[in-house]
C-alpha positions, 0 to 999 in steps of 0.5 A: 447157842452152839452150832449143833443146837441150831442144827437140832432145832432146824432138823426138828422144824423140818421133821414137823413140816414134813409130817404136816405135809405127809398128813395132808397128802394122806388125808386128801388121798383117801375118800370119805363122806363129810356127813357120815351115815345120815340115812333116816329110816323114818324119813318118808315123804313119798307123796309131797304133791298129792298130800299138799295139793290134793284139792288145789291146782297150783302153778309149778312156779308157786310150789316150794319144793325140796331140791338136790344140787348135783343130784345124780353124783352118788356114784362118784368114787375114788376110782372115777375119772375126771370128766373130759369136758371139765375145766379148772383145777380139777383137770390138773394131774398133780392135784388129782394125784396128790388130792384125789380123795379130796377131789372125790369128796368135793365132787360127790354132792349127794350120797343118796340115790335118785330113789332115796332122794325122791322118797325123802321128798325131793322134787327138784333135781339139778343134774349135770350130764356129759357125753362119753363115747356115745353114752350119757353119764352124770357128773360133777367134776368126776364121772358118776354113773350112766344117766339111765341108772338114775333116770330109771329110778325117777321113772319107776318112782313116778309110776308108783306115785301117781300125782307126783311131779319131778322137775328135772333141771339140766344145769350143765350138758356137754354132748361131746366133741364136734356137736352143736348144742341143739343137736346134742340136746335133740339126741339127749331128749330122744335118749331120755324118751327111751327110759320106760317104766314097767307099763312102757 
C-alpha cells in the first residue's frame, strides 16, 4: 500500500474517533429525562392508608408502602450547582464541564414533585438535605430546590388527606461548616416545625 493510502486510512480513522468523541461530549452536555413524559392522569392513589387500613391498627413497620429514592430532586436542572458538601467525581470541574447534562440526568432521581408523588400513593420519602448560606435545600449531587418548597406540598397533602401517613427519611444531611451533627439536626427540626398548613 502506498504512503498516501496509509495516510488516507489514518486520517479517516482519526475523523471517526473525533466524531465519536464530539458525539459523546454533545450528548452528555445536554440534559434529558430517561423516562420521558410518564405522567398518568389516571394514577390516583391519594388514600392509601385510609382505604387499606380503615378497620385495622397496624404498626408502621408492618405496612408495605411505596417509596421514592431521593424524592425531592425534581427541580434539578442543568443550571443547578454541585452541592458543596458533595464528594467524588461529581465535584470534578472537568466532568461538570464536559458532561453536565449526564450529571444532571443521574442526579435527578425523581421528576415528579412531592405532591405528584403523594397523590400517586408514595408514602415513604427518602430525602437528602444540605445547608446553603443559612437555608436548607434538597440535593442529590446537584442542588434541587429549597426544602420548604417540597415540605409545603407534604403539609398541604396531609391537611387535605386525613388519616394518611408520610414517612420522611432524611438519608443524608449536611448542616454546613463548623456545626456539629446534633446542633445541625436541632436547627433543622426547628425549621421543619415552621412549615404550616392553612390551619396553622
